[in-house]
Predicted model as a PDB file, atoms N, CA, C, CB and O in Angstrom, pLDDT in the B-factor column:
MODEL        1                                                                  
ATOM      1  N   LEU A   1      -2.045   6.430  -1.382  1.00 87.00           N  
ATOM      2  CA  LEU A   1      -0.705   7.269  -2.199  1.00 87.00           C  
ATOM      3  C   LEU A   1      -0.870   6.499  -3.475  1.00 87.00           C  
ATOM      4  CB  LEU A   1       1.136   7.086  -1.452  1.00 87.00           C  
ATOM      5  O   LEU A   1      -0.840   5.268  -3.481  1.00 87.00           O  
ATOM      6  N   ARG A   2      -1.054   7.264  -4.622  1.00 90.00           N  
ATOM      7  CA  ARG A   2      -1.346   7.105  -6.218  1.00 90.00           C  
ATOM      8  C   ARG A   2      -0.090   7.341  -6.722  1.00 90.00           C  
ATOM      9  CB  ARG A   2      -2.457   8.141  -6.928  1.00 90.00           C  
ATOM     10  O   ARG A   2       0.403   8.431  -6.432  1.00 90.00           O  
ATOM     11  N   LYS A   3       0.556   6.580  -7.413  1.00 92.00           N  
ATOM     12  CA  LYS A   3       1.687   6.651  -8.246  1.00 92.00           C  
ATOM     13  C   LYS A   3       1.552   5.843  -9.440  1.00 92.00           C  
ATOM     14  CB  LYS A   3       2.844   6.278  -7.547  1.00 92.00           C  
ATOM     15  O   LYS A   3       0.684   4.971  -9.461  1.00 92.00           O  
ATOM     16  N   GLN A   4       2.282   6.023 -10.399  1.00 92.00           N  
ATOM     17  CA  GLN A   4       2.574   5.285 -11.474  1.00 92.00           C  
ATOM     18  C   GLN A   4       3.803   4.427 -11.602  1.00 92.00           C  
ATOM     19  CB  GLN A   4       2.557   6.077 -12.399  1.00 92.00           C  
ATOM     20  O   GLN A   4       4.934   4.823 -11.321  1.00 92.00           O  
ATOM     21  N   VAL A   5       3.484   3.136 -12.079  1.00 92.00           N  
ATOM     22  CA  VAL A   5       4.613   2.009 -12.221  1.00 92.00           C  
ATOM     23  C   VAL A   5       5.785   2.670 -12.555  1.00 92.00           C  
ATOM     24  CB  VAL A   5       4.348   0.890 -13.325  1.00 92.00           C  
ATOM     25  O   VAL A   5       6.775   2.298 -11.926  1.00 92.00           O  
ATOM     26  N   LYS A   6       5.969   3.699 -13.514  1.00 94.00           N  
ATOM     27  CA  LYS A   6       7.099   4.360 -13.750  1.00 94.00           C  
ATOM     28  C   LYS A   6       7.945   5.126 -12.662  1.00 94.00           C  
ATOM     29  CB  LYS A   6       6.759   5.155 -14.650  1.00 94.00           C  
ATOM     30  O   LYS A   6       9.036   5.663 -12.853  1.00 94.00           O  
ATOM     31  N   ASP A   7       7.221   5.073 -11.468  1.00 94.00           N  
ATOM     32  CA  ASP A   7       7.441   6.027 -10.272  1.00 94.00           C  
ATOM     33  C   ASP A   7       8.352   4.915  -9.326  1.00 94.00           C  
ATOM     34  CB  ASP A   7       5.772   6.655  -9.455  1.00 94.00           C  
ATOM     35  O   ASP A   7       9.261   5.326  -8.604  1.00 94.00           O  
ATOM     36  N   LEU A   8       8.008   3.498  -9.415  1.00 93.00           N  
ATOM     37  CA  LEU A   8       8.632   2.816  -8.466  1.00 93.00           C  
ATOM     38  C   LEU A   8      10.032   2.439  -8.634  1.00 93.00           C  
ATOM     39  CB  LEU A   8       7.955   1.797  -8.255  1.00 93.00           C  
ATOM     40  O   LEU A   8      10.428   2.431  -9.800  1.00 93.00           O  
ATOM     41  N   PRO A   9      10.990   2.078  -7.588  1.00 93.00           N  
ATOM     42  CA  PRO A   9      10.321   2.099  -6.109  1.00 93.00           C  
ATOM     43  C   PRO A   9      10.070   3.669  -5.705  1.00 93.00           C  
ATOM     44  CB  PRO A   9      11.426   1.322  -4.879  1.00 93.00           C  
ATOM     45  O   PRO A   9      10.583   4.655  -6.233  1.00 93.00           O  
ATOM     46  N   ILE A  10       9.230   3.627  -4.730  1.00 92.00           N  
ATOM     47  CA  ILE A  10       8.960   5.116  -4.237  1.00 92.00           C  
ATOM     48  C   ILE A  10       9.611   5.031  -2.529  1.00 92.00           C  
ATOM     49  CB  ILE A  10       6.947   5.553  -4.328  1.00 92.00           C  
ATOM     50  O   ILE A  10      10.000   3.979  -2.021  1.00 92.00           O  
ATOM     51  N   THR A  11       9.613   6.030  -2.014  1.00 90.00           N  
ATOM     52  CA  THR A  11      10.010   6.240  -0.487  1.00 90.00           C  
ATOM     53  C   THR A  11       8.546   7.211   0.108  1.00 90.00           C  
ATOM     54  CB  THR A  11      11.817   7.273  -0.345  1.00 90.00           C  
ATOM     55  O   THR A  11       8.232   8.297  -0.379  1.00 90.00           O  
ATOM     56  N   PHE A  12       7.993   6.702   0.949  1.00 87.00           N  
ATOM     57  CA  PHE A  12       7.080   7.366   1.739  1.00 87.00           C  
ATOM     58  C   PHE A  12       6.990   7.067   2.881  1.00 87.00           C  
ATOM     59  CB  PHE A  12       6.030   7.339   1.377  1.00 87.00           C  
ATOM     60  O   PHE A  12       7.380   5.999   3.353  1.00 87.00           O  
ATOM     61  N   THR A  13       6.305   8.234   3.663  1.00 84.00           N  
ATOM     62  CA  THR A  13       5.910   8.183   4.879  1.00 84.00           C  
ATOM     63  C   THR A  13       4.596   7.644   5.469  1.00 84.00           C  
ATOM     64  CB  THR A  13       6.031   9.241   5.167  1.00 84.00           C  
ATOM     65  O   THR A  13       3.582   8.317   5.287  1.00 84.00           O  
ATOM     66  N   LEU A  14       4.500   6.214   6.325  1.00 83.00           N  
ATOM     67  CA  LEU A  14       3.332   6.072   6.490  1.00 83.00           C  
ATOM     68  C   LEU A  14       2.914   6.731   7.821  1.00 83.00           C  
ATOM     69  CB  LEU A  14       3.068   4.768   6.348  1.00 83.00           C  
ATOM     70  O   LEU A  14       3.537   6.411   8.833  1.00 83.00           O  
ATOM     71  N   ASP A  15       1.933   7.605   7.899  1.00 85.00           N  
ATOM     72  CA  ASP A  15       1.291   8.552   9.109  1.00 85.00           C  
ATOM     73  C   ASP A  15       0.242   8.620   8.796  1.00 85.00           C  
ATOM     74  CB  ASP A  15       1.715   9.910   9.411  1.00 85.00           C  
ATOM     75  O   ASP A  15      -0.152   8.131   7.738  1.00 85.00           O  
ATOM     76  N   ASP A  16      -0.634   9.344   9.753  1.00 87.00           N  
ATOM     77  CA  ASP A  16      -1.635   9.890   9.874  1.00 87.00           C  
ATOM     78  C   ASP A  16      -2.737  10.317   8.815  1.00 87.00           C  
ATOM     79  CB  ASP A  16      -1.240  10.665  10.413  1.00 87.00           C  
ATOM     80  O   ASP A  16      -3.917   9.968   8.792  1.00 87.00           O  
ATOM     81  N   SER A  17      -2.166  11.029   8.076  1.00 85.00           N  
ATOM     82  CA  SER A  17      -2.567  11.554   6.699  1.00 85.00           C  
ATOM     83  C   SER A  17      -2.868  10.652   5.618  1.00 85.00           C  
ATOM     84  CB  SER A  17      -1.578  12.351   6.198  1.00 85.00           C  
ATOM     85  O   SER A  17      -3.610  10.960   4.685  1.00 85.00           O  
ATOM     86  N   MET A  18      -2.132   9.225   5.773  1.00 83.00           N  
ATOM     87  CA  MET A  18      -2.172   8.483   4.792  1.00 83.00           C  
ATOM     88  C   MET A  18      -3.562   7.320   5.319  1.00 83.00           C  
ATOM     89  CB  MET A  18      -0.550   7.883   4.523  1.00 83.00           C  
ATOM     90  O   MET A  18      -3.828   6.483   4.457  1.00 83.00           O  
ATOM     91  N   ALA A  19      -4.227   7.257   6.343  1.00 82.00           N  
ATOM     92  CA  ALA A  19      -5.197   6.502   6.826  1.00 82.00           C  
ATOM     93  C   ALA A  19      -6.179   6.575   5.865  1.00 82.00           C  
ATOM     94  CB  ALA A  19      -5.620   6.853   8.093  1.00 82.00           C  
ATOM     95  O   ALA A  19      -6.509   7.693   5.468  1.00 82.00           O  
ATOM     96  N   MET A  20      -6.741   5.529   5.389  1.00 81.00           N  
ATOM     97  CA  MET A  20      -7.991   4.952   4.576  1.00 81.00           C  
ATOM     98  C   MET A  20      -9.286   5.644   5.183  1.00 81.00           C  
ATOM     99  CB  MET A  20      -8.125   3.194   4.726  1.00 81.00           C  
ATOM    100  O   MET A  20     -10.201   6.071   4.478  1.00 81.00           O  
ATOM    101  N   ASN A  21      -9.266   5.694   6.326  1.00 85.00           N  
ATOM    102  CA  ASN A  21     -10.445   6.701   6.950  1.00 85.00           C  
ATOM    103  C   ASN A  21      -9.818   7.530   8.093  1.00 85.00           C  
ATOM    104  CB  ASN A  21     -11.823   5.810   7.624  1.00 85.00           C  
ATOM    105  O   ASN A  21      -8.998   7.137   8.922  1.00 85.00           O  
ATOM    106  N   PRO A  22     -10.327   8.666   7.978  1.00 84.00           N  
ATOM    107  CA  PRO A  22      -9.717  10.048   9.008  1.00 84.00           C  
ATOM    108  C   PRO A  22     -10.084   9.498  10.346  1.00 84.00           C  
ATOM    109  CB  PRO A  22     -10.580  11.827   8.770  1.00 84.00           C  
ATOM    110  O   PRO A  22      -9.360   9.917  11.249  1.00 84.00           O  
ATOM    111  N   ALA A  23     -11.047   8.645  10.714  1.00 88.00           N  
ATOM    112  CA  ALA A  23     -11.414   8.471  11.803  1.00 88.00           C  
ATOM    113  C   ALA A  23     -10.435   7.542  12.618  1.00 88.00           C  
ATOM    114  CB  ALA A  23     -12.660   8.078  11.683  1.00 88.00           C  
ATOM    115  O   ALA A  23     -10.335   7.598  13.843  1.00 88.00           O  
ATOM    116  N   MET A  24      -9.669   6.617  11.751  1.00 87.00           N  
ATOM    117  CA  MET A  24      -8.779   5.374  12.182  1.00 87.00           C  
ATOM    118  C   MET A  24      -7.718   5.990  12.055  1.00 87.00           C  
ATOM    119  CB  MET A  24      -8.784   4.001  11.408  1.00 87.00           C  
ATOM    120  O   MET A  24      -7.245   5.717  10.951  1.00 87.00           O  
ATOM    121  N   ARG A  25      -6.855   6.944  12.819  1.00 89.00           N  
ATOM    122  CA  ARG A  25      -5.502   7.346  12.770  1.00 89.00           C  
ATOM    123  C   ARG A  25      -4.282   5.848  12.921  1.00 89.00           C  
ATOM    124  CB  ARG A  25      -5.385   8.537  14.127  1.00 89.00           C  
ATOM    125  O   ARG A  25      -4.226   4.836  13.620  1.00 89.00           O  
ATOM    126  N   LEU A  26      -3.794   6.214  12.272  1.00 89.00           N  
ATOM    127  CA  LEU A  26      -2.316   5.244  12.131  1.00 89.00           C  
ATOM    128  C   LEU A  26      -1.658   5.169  13.551  1.00 89.00           C  
ATOM    129  CB  LEU A  26      -1.023   6.011  10.977  1.00 89.00           C  
ATOM    130  O   LEU A  26      -1.195   4.143  14.051  1.00 89.00           O  
ATOM    131  N   SER A  27      -1.690   6.462  14.146  1.00 90.00           N  
ATOM    132  CA  SER A  27      -1.036   6.711  15.245  1.00 90.00           C  
ATOM    133  C   SER A  27      -1.521   5.984  16.534  1.00 90.00           C  
ATOM    134  CB  SER A  27      -1.054   8.049  15.378  1.00 90.00           C  
ATOM    135  O   SER A  27      -0.899   6.012  17.596  1.00 90.00           O  
ATOM    136  N   THR A  28      -2.679   5.340  16.333  1.00 92.00           N  
ATOM    137  CA  THR A  28      -3.158   4.516  17.368  1.00 92.00           C  
ATOM    138  C   THR A  28      -2.880   2.868  17.582  1.00 92.00           C  
ATOM    139  CB  THR A  28      -4.471   4.712  17.245  1.00 92.00           C  
ATOM    140  O   THR A  28      -3.046   2.241  18.629  1.00 92.00           O  
ATOM    141  N   VAL A  29      -2.439   2.383  16.371  1.00 92.00           N  
ATOM    142  CA  VAL A  29      -1.866   1.180  16.112  1.00 92.00           C  
ATOM    143  C   VAL A  29      -0.216   1.104  16.658  1.00 92.00           C  
ATOM    144  CB  VAL A  29      -2.038   0.970  14.537  1.00 92.00           C  
ATOM    145  O   VAL A  29       0.432   2.048  17.110  1.00 92.00           O  
ATOM    146  N   THR A  30       0.293  -0.467  16.450  1.00 92.00           N  
ATOM    147  CA  THR A  30       1.518  -0.566  16.442  1.00 92.00           C  
ATOM    148  C   THR A  30       1.885  -1.070  15.308  1.00 92.00           C  
ATOM    149  CB  THR A  30       1.952  -1.158  17.389  1.00 92.00           C  
ATOM    150  O   THR A  30       3.056  -0.854  14.995  1.00 92.00           O  
ATOM    151  N   GLN A  31       1.192  -1.728  14.533  1.00 93.00           N  
ATOM    152  CA  GLN A  31       1.307  -2.745  13.319  1.00 93.00           C  
ATOM    153  C   GLN A  31       0.600  -2.500  12.091  1.00 93.00           C  
ATOM    154  CB  GLN A  31       0.854  -4.038  13.695  1.00 93.00           C  
ATOM    155  O   GLN A  31      -0.620  -2.531  12.251  1.00 93.00           O  
ATOM    156  N   ALA A  32       0.894  -2.319  11.182  1.00 91.00           N  
ATOM    157  CA  ALA A  32       0.023  -2.361   9.784  1.00 91.00           C  
ATOM    158  C   ALA A  32       0.305  -3.076   9.001  1.00 91.00           C  
ATOM    159  CB  ALA A  32      -0.060  -1.372   9.043  1.00 91.00           C  
ATOM    160  O   ALA A  32       1.488  -3.414   8.967  1.00 91.00           O  
ATOM    161  N   ILE A  33      -0.739  -3.703   7.903  1.00 93.00           N  
ATOM    162  CA  ILE A  33      -0.093  -4.297   6.859  1.00 93.00           C  
ATOM    163  C   ILE A  33      -0.276  -3.367   5.764  1.00 93.00           C  
ATOM    164  CB  ILE A  33      -0.570  -5.659   6.571  1.00 93.00           C  
ATOM    165  O   ILE A  33      -1.302  -2.688   5.757  1.00 93.00           O  
ATOM    166  N   VAL A  34       0.768  -3.215   4.631  1.00 93.00           N  
ATOM    167  CA  VAL A  34       0.618  -2.492   3.689  1.00 93.00           C  
ATOM    168  C   VAL A  34       0.471  -3.012   2.482  1.00 93.00           C  
ATOM    169  CB  VAL A  34       1.405  -1.776   3.699  1.00 93.00           C  
ATOM    170  O   VAL A  34       1.084  -4.067   2.320  1.00 93.00           O  
ATOM    171  N   GLY A  35      -0.225  -2.565   1.456  1.00 94.00           N  
ATOM    172  CA  GLY A  35      -0.528  -3.288   0.243  1.00 94.00           C  
ATOM    173  C   GLY A  35      -0.191  -2.196  -0.714  1.00 94.00           C  
ATOM    174  O   GLY A  35      -0.226  -1.015  -0.372  1.00 94.00           O  
ATOM    175  N   ALA A  36       0.126  -2.576  -1.877  1.00 95.00           N  
ATOM    176  CA  ALA A  36       0.424  -1.846  -3.158  1.00 95.00           C  
ATOM    177  C   ALA A  36      -0.224  -2.775  -4.365  1.00 95.00           C  
ATOM    178  CB  ALA A  36       2.150  -1.621  -3.348  1.00 95.00           C  
ATOM    179  O   ALA A  36      -0.011  -3.987  -4.415  1.00 95.00           O  
ATOM    180  N   ARG A  37      -0.815  -2.264  -5.069  1.00 96.00           N  
ATOM    181  CA  ARG A  37      -1.350  -2.551  -6.292  1.00 96.00           C  
ATOM    182  C   ARG A  37      -1.278  -2.023  -7.690  1.00 96.00           C  
ATOM    183  CB  ARG A  37      -2.303  -2.512  -6.079  1.00 96.00           C  
ATOM    184  O   ARG A  37      -1.613  -0.852  -7.866  1.00 96.00           O  
ATOM    185  N   VAL A  38      -0.910  -2.690  -8.628  1.00 96.00           N  
ATOM    186  CA  VAL A  38      -0.853  -2.172  -9.935  1.00 96.00           C  
ATOM    187  C   VAL A  38      -2.210  -2.285 -10.798  1.00 96.00           C  
ATOM    188  CB  VAL A  38       0.260  -2.878 -10.617  1.00 96.00           C  
ATOM    189  O   VAL A  38      -2.658  -3.402 -11.054  1.00 96.00           O  
ATOM    190  N   SER A  39      -2.814  -1.196 -11.213  1.00 95.00           N  
ATOM    191  CA  SER A  39      -4.162  -1.565 -11.619  1.00 95.00           C  
ATOM    192  C   SER A  39      -4.122  -1.109 -13.355  1.00 95.00           C  
ATOM    193  CB  SER A  39      -5.430  -0.649 -10.563  1.00 95.00           C  
ATOM    194  O   SER A  39      -3.816  -0.028 -13.859  1.00 95.00           O  
ATOM    195  N   LYS A  40      -4.486  -2.180 -13.890  1.00 91.00           N  
ATOM    196  CA  LYS A  40      -4.459  -2.089 -15.261  1.00 91.00           C  
ATOM    197  C   LYS A  40      -5.494  -1.131 -16.110  1.00 91.00           C  
ATOM    198  CB  LYS A  40      -4.605  -3.395 -15.650  1.00 91.00           C  
ATOM    199  O   LYS A  40      -5.374  -0.889 -17.311  1.00 91.00           O  
ATOM    200  N   SER A  41      -6.512  -0.643 -15.266  1.00 91.00           N  
ATOM    201  CA  SER A  41      -7.411   0.600 -15.940  1.00 91.00           C  
ATOM    202  C   SER A  41      -7.228   1.613 -14.944  1.00 91.00           C  
ATOM    203  CB  SER A  41      -9.139   0.310 -16.198  1.00 91.00           C  
ATOM    204  O   SER A  41      -7.934   2.610 -15.091  1.00 91.00           O  
ATOM    205  N   GLY A  42      -6.456   1.593 -13.976  1.00 90.00           N  
ATOM    206  CA  GLY A  42      -6.305   2.861 -13.272  1.00 90.00           C  
ATOM    207  C   GLY A  42      -7.338   3.156 -12.293  1.00 90.00           C  
ATOM    208  O   GLY A  42      -7.367   4.179 -11.609  1.00 90.00           O  
ATOM    209  N   ASN A  43      -8.227   2.161 -12.257  1.00 90.00           N  
ATOM    210  CA  ASN A  43      -9.282   2.494 -11.062  1.00 90.00           C  
ATOM    211  C   ASN A  43      -8.624   1.863  -9.824  1.00 90.00           C  
ATOM    212  CB  ASN A  43     -10.916   1.806 -11.312  1.00 90.00           C  
ATOM    213  O   ASN A  43      -7.802   0.947  -9.782  1.00 90.00           O  
ATOM    214  N   ALA A  44      -9.251   2.662  -8.698  1.00 89.00           N  
ATOM    215  CA  ALA A  44      -8.874   2.630  -7.494  1.00 89.00           C  
ATOM    216  C   ALA A  44      -9.515   1.372  -6.559  1.00 89.00           C  
ATOM    217  CB  ALA A  44      -9.180   3.948  -7.027  1.00 89.00           C  
ATOM    218  O   ALA A  44      -9.233   1.135  -5.385  1.00 89.00           O  
ATOM    219  N   ILE A  45     -10.517   0.591  -7.478  1.00 93.00           N  
ATOM    220  CA  ILE A  45     -11.101  -0.520  -6.894  1.00 93.00           C  
ATOM    221  C   ILE A  45     -10.349  -1.940  -7.668  1.00 93.00           C  
ATOM    222  CB  ILE A  45     -12.822  -0.377  -7.113  1.00 93.00           C  
ATOM    223  O   ILE A  45     -10.367  -2.169  -8.877  1.00 93.00           O  
ATOM    224  N   ALA A  46      -9.733  -2.749  -6.645  1.00 95.00           N  
ATOM    225  CA  ALA A  46      -9.183  -4.001  -7.386  1.00 95.00           C  
ATOM    226  C   ALA A  46     -10.179  -4.746  -8.462  1.00 95.00           C  
ATOM    227  CB  ALA A  46      -8.796  -5.083  -6.259  1.00 95.00           C  
ATOM    228  O   ALA A  46     -11.334  -5.101  -8.225  1.00 95.00           O  
ATOM    229  N   GLN A  47      -9.551  -4.882  -9.553  1.00 96.00           N  
ATOM    230  CA  GLN A  47     -10.351  -5.707 -10.670  1.00 96.00           C  
ATOM    231  C   GLN A  47      -9.476  -6.949 -10.991  1.00 96.00           C  
ATOM    232  CB  GLN A  47     -10.624  -4.786 -12.130  1.00 96.00           C  
ATOM    233  O   GLN A  47      -8.255  -6.907 -10.842  1.00 96.00           O  
ATOM    234  N   PRO A  48     -10.061  -7.946 -11.391  1.00 96.00           N  
ATOM    235  CA  PRO A  48      -9.396  -9.135 -11.837  1.00 96.00           C  
ATOM    236  C   PRO A  48      -8.322  -8.669 -13.058  1.00 96.00           C  
ATOM    237  CB  PRO A  48     -10.566 -10.257 -12.356  1.00 96.00           C  
ATOM    238  O   PRO A  48      -8.611  -7.874 -13.953  1.00 96.00           O  
ATOM    239  N   GLY A  49      -7.187  -9.256 -12.913  1.00 96.00           N  
ATOM    240  CA  GLY A  49      -6.031  -8.981 -13.873  1.00 96.00           C  
ATOM    241  C   GLY A  49      -5.052  -8.063 -12.849  1.00 96.00           C  
ATOM    242  O   GLY A  49      -3.867  -8.367 -12.980  1.00 96.00           O  
ATOM    243  N   ASP A  50      -5.272  -7.147 -11.992  1.00 97.00           N  
ATOM    244  CA  ASP A  50      -4.298  -6.338 -11.377  1.00 97.00           C  
ATOM    245  C   ASP A  50      -3.690  -7.023 -10.646  1.00 97.00           C  
ATOM    246  CB  ASP A  50      -4.664  -5.313 -10.747  1.00 97.00           C  
ATOM    247  O   ASP A  50      -4.152  -8.065 -10.181  1.00 97.00           O  
ATOM    248  N   LEU A  51      -2.226  -6.458 -10.331  1.00 97.00           N  
ATOM    249  CA  LEU A  51      -1.437  -7.146  -9.771  1.00 97.00           C  
ATOM    250  C   LEU A  51      -1.137  -6.376  -8.252  1.00 97.00           C  
ATOM    251  CB  LEU A  51      -0.291  -7.354 -10.748  1.00 97.00           C  
ATOM    252  O   LEU A  51      -0.957  -5.163  -8.146  1.00 97.00           O  
ATOM    253  N   GLN A  52      -1.126  -7.275  -7.194  1.00 97.00           N  
ATOM    254  CA  GLN A  52      -1.110  -6.885  -5.837  1.00 97.00           C  
ATOM    255  C   GLN A  52       0.161  -7.638  -5.114  1.00 97.00           C  
ATOM    256  CB  GLN A  52      -2.548  -7.253  -5.162  1.00 97.00           C  
ATOM    257  O   GLN A  52       0.790  -8.604  -5.547  1.00 97.00           O  
ATOM    258  N   GLY A  53       0.380  -6.825  -3.730  1.00 97.00           N  
ATOM    259  CA  GLY A  53       1.186  -7.471  -2.858  1.00 97.00           C  
ATOM    260  C   GLY A  53       1.004  -6.842  -1.670  1.00 97.00           C  
ATOM    261  O   GLY A  53       0.617  -5.678  -1.572  1.00 97.00           O  
ATOM    262  N   PHE A  54       1.293  -7.638  -0.666  1.00 97.00           N  
ATOM    263  CA  PHE A  54       1.031  -6.827   0.743  1.00 97.00           C  
ATOM    264  C   PHE A  54       2.214  -7.317   1.605  1.00 97.00           C  
ATOM    265  CB  PHE A  54      -0.567  -7.205   1.562  1.00 97.00           C  
ATOM    266  O   PHE A  54       2.788  -8.343   1.239  1.00 97.00           O  
ATOM    267  N   SER A  55       2.651  -6.643   2.774  1.00 95.00           N  
ATOM    268  CA  SER A  55       3.741  -6.533   3.481  1.00 95.00           C  
ATOM    269  C   SER A  55       3.225  -7.748   4.658  1.00 95.00           C  
ATOM    270  CB  SER A  55       4.063  -4.853   3.986  1.00 95.00           C  
ATOM    271  O   SER A  55       2.038  -8.064   4.742  1.00 95.00           O  
ATOM    272  N   LYS A  56       4.075  -8.236   5.351  1.00 95.00           N  
ATOM    273  CA  LYS A  56       3.590  -8.714   6.542  1.00 95.00           C  
ATOM    274  C   LYS A  56       3.452  -7.553   7.562  1.00 95.00           C  
ATOM    275  CB  LYS A  56       4.480  -9.805   7.032  1.00 95.00           C  
ATOM    276  O   LYS A  56       3.958  -6.450   7.352  1.00 95.00           O  
ATOM    277  N   PRO A  57       2.533  -7.943   9.009  1.00 95.00           N  
ATOM    278  CA  PRO A  57       2.467  -6.995  10.098  1.00 95.00           C  
ATOM    279  C   PRO A  57       3.694  -6.352  10.077  1.00 95.00           C  
ATOM    280  CB  PRO A  57       2.186  -7.583  11.431  1.00 95.00           C  
ATOM    281  O   PRO A  57       4.698  -7.063  10.044  1.00 95.00           O  
ATOM    282  N   THR A  58       3.839  -4.870  10.090  1.00 91.00           N  
ATOM    283  CA  THR A  58       5.137  -4.285   9.918  1.00 91.00           C  
ATOM    284  C   THR A  58       4.682  -3.139  11.367  1.00 91.00           C  
ATOM    285  CB  THR A  58       5.512  -3.523   8.014  1.00 91.00           C  
ATOM    286  O   THR A  58       3.549  -2.867  11.765  1.00 91.00           O  
ATOM    287  N   ALA A  59       5.676  -2.778  11.764  1.00 90.00           N  
ATOM    288  CA  ALA A  59       5.554  -1.610  13.004  1.00 90.00           C  
ATOM    289  C   ALA A  59       5.384  -0.610  12.173  1.00 90.00           C  
ATOM    290  CB  ALA A  59       6.865  -1.305  14.114  1.00 90.00           C  
ATOM    291  O   ALA A  59       5.986  -0.561  11.100  1.00 90.00           O  
ATOM    292  N   VAL A  60       4.322   0.546  12.673  1.00 86.00           N  
ATOM    293  CA  VAL A  60       4.070   1.598  11.994  1.00 86.00           C  
ATOM    294  C   VAL A  60       5.425   2.570  12.511  1.00 86.00           C  
ATOM    295  CB  VAL A  60       2.492   2.131  12.304  1.00 86.00           C  
ATOM    296  O   VAL A  60       5.717   2.607  13.706  1.00 86.00           O  
ATOM    297  N   GLY A  61       6.166   3.300  11.536  1.00 83.00           N  
ATOM    298  CA  GLY A  61       7.333   3.890  11.898  1.00 83.00           C  
ATOM    299  C   GLY A  61       8.759   3.269  11.040  1.00 83.00           C  
ATOM    300  O   GLY A  61       9.791   3.883  10.769  1.00 83.00           O  
ATOM    301  N   ALA A  62       8.400   1.839  10.735  1.00 87.00           N  
ATOM    302  CA  ALA A  62       9.418   1.118   9.951  1.00 87.00           C  
ATOM    303  C   ALA A  62       9.860   1.728   8.817  1.00 87.00           C  
ATOM    304  CB  ALA A  62       9.002  -0.093   9.571  1.00 87.00           C  
ATOM    305  O   ALA A  62       9.090   2.334   8.072  1.00 87.00           O  
ATOM    306  N   THR A  63      11.064   1.621   8.612  1.00 87.00           N  
ATOM    307  CA  THR A  63      11.572   1.911   7.118  1.00 87.00           C  
ATOM    308  C   THR A  63      12.143   0.997   6.585  1.00 87.00           C  
ATOM    309  CB  THR A  63      12.437   2.910   6.925  1.00 87.00           C  
ATOM    310  O   THR A  63      12.540   0.042   7.252  1.00 87.00           O  
ATOM    311  N   GLY A  64      12.339   1.083   5.107  1.00 90.00           N  
ATOM    312  CA  GLY A  64      12.853   0.305   4.282  1.00 90.00           C  
ATOM    313  C   GLY A  64      12.063  -0.945   4.027  1.00 90.00           C  
ATOM    314  O   GLY A  64      12.658  -2.010   3.865  1.00 90.00           O  
ATOM    315  N   LEU A  65      10.693  -0.867   3.979  1.00 92.00           N  
ATOM    316  CA  LEU A  65       9.606  -1.959   3.626  1.00 92.00           C  
ATOM    317  C   LEU A  65       9.855  -2.166   2.086  1.00 92.00           C  
ATOM    318  CB  LEU A  65       7.918  -1.440   3.967  1.00 92.00           C  
ATOM    319  O   LEU A  65      10.126  -1.215   1.354  1.00 92.00           O  
ATOM    320  N   ARG A  66       9.756  -3.395   1.657  1.00 93.00           N  
ATOM    321  CA  ARG A  66       9.614  -4.112   0.500  1.00 93.00           C  
ATOM    322  C   ARG A  66       8.455  -4.926   0.154  1.00 93.00           C  
ATOM    323  CB  ARG A  66      10.564  -4.832   0.448  1.00 93.00           C  
ATOM    324  O   ARG A  66       8.170  -5.959   0.760  1.00 93.00           O  
ATOM    325  N   ILE A  67       7.835  -4.486  -0.757  1.00 95.00           N  
ATOM    326  CA  ILE A  67       6.426  -5.460  -1.223  1.00 95.00           C  
ATOM    327  C   ILE A  67       6.475  -5.689  -2.328  1.00 95.00           C  
ATOM    328  CB  ILE A  67       5.035  -4.968  -1.107  1.00 95.00           C  
ATOM    329  O   ILE A  67       6.625  -4.725  -3.079  1.00 95.00           O  
ATOM    330  N   GLU A  68       6.358  -7.217  -2.988  1.00 95.00           N  
ATOM    331  CA  GLU A  68       6.629  -7.457  -3.999  1.00 95.00           C  
ATOM    332  C   GLU A  68       5.411  -7.816  -4.773  1.00 95.00           C  
ATOM    333  CB  GLU A  68       7.545  -8.239  -3.927  1.00 95.00           C  
ATOM    334  O   GLU A  68       4.812  -8.842  -4.452  1.00 95.00           O  
ATOM    335  N   ILE A  69       4.882  -6.925  -5.974  1.00 96.00           N  
ATOM    336  CA  ILE A  69       3.734  -6.877  -6.360  1.00 96.00           C  
ATOM    337  C   ILE A  69       3.674  -7.765  -7.636  1.00 96.00           C  
ATOM    338  CB  ILE A  69       3.351  -5.531  -6.486  1.00 96.00           C  
ATOM    339  O   ILE A  69       3.986  -7.495  -8.796  1.00 96.00           O  
ATOM    340  N   ALA A  70       3.102  -9.085  -6.994  1.00 96.00           N  
ATOM    341  CA  ALA A  70       3.135 -10.263  -7.899  1.00 96.00           C  
ATOM    342  C   ALA A  70       1.930 -11.333  -8.002  1.00 96.00           C  
ATOM    343  CB  ALA A  70       4.297 -10.990  -7.510  1.00 96.00           C  
ATOM    344  O   ALA A  70       1.899 -12.324  -8.732  1.00 96.00           O  
ATOM    345  N   GLU A  71       1.048 -10.936  -7.185  1.00 97.00           N  
ATOM    346  CA  GLU A  71      -0.262 -11.705  -6.974  1.00 97.00           C  
ATOM    347  C   GLU A  71      -1.272 -11.179  -7.869  1.00 97.00           C  
ATOM    348  CB  GLU A  71      -0.795 -11.618  -5.517  1.00 97.00           C  
ATOM    349  O   GLU A  71      -1.841 -10.099  -7.710  1.00 97.00           O  
ATOM    350  N   GLU A  72      -1.481 -12.051  -8.881  1.00 97.00           N  
ATOM    351  CA  GLU A  72      -2.706 -11.296  -9.607  1.00 97.00           C  
ATOM    352  C   GLU A  72      -4.222 -11.562  -8.918  1.00 97.00           C  
ATOM    353  CB  GLU A  72      -2.773 -11.857 -11.250  1.00 97.00           C  
ATOM    354  O   GLU A  72      -4.755 -12.593  -8.508  1.00 97.00           O  
ATOM    355  N   VAL A  73      -4.636 -10.266  -8.975  1.00 97.00           N  
ATOM    356  CA  VAL A  73      -5.812 -10.491  -8.540  1.00 97.00           C  
ATOM    357  C   VAL A  73      -7.296 -11.345  -9.470  1.00 97.00           C  
ATOM    358  CB  VAL A  73      -6.015  -9.142  -8.181  1.00 97.00           C  
ATOM    359  O   VAL A  73      -7.596 -11.137 -10.646  1.00 97.00           O  
ATOM    360  N   LYS A  74      -7.778 -11.992  -8.813  1.00 95.00           N  
ATOM    361  CA  LYS A  74      -9.085 -12.792  -9.228  1.00 95.00           C  
ATOM    362  C   LYS A  74     -10.191 -12.227  -9.353  1.00 95.00           C  
ATOM    363  CB  LYS A  74      -9.424 -13.723  -8.450  1.00 95.00           C  
ATOM    364  O   LYS A  74     -11.184 -12.878  -9.676  1.00 95.00           O  
TER     365      LYS A  74                                                      
ENDMDL                                                                          
END                                                                             
């Protein structure tokens, strides 16, 4: 899911359409770790200086997830 910082916070549904690999459906797992990153360059690949954050393992289908985007990519 690609959004701009000005769009935060966002509401989304984590489902099979959001899988990074179509062969690995999210509906086949019970938990997932959700990550969020703010890219200074706009590139999809993490680069030094970007900010990121990750959830703890979360049940697929959970709502109200909050991720703090505060860790700098080294």
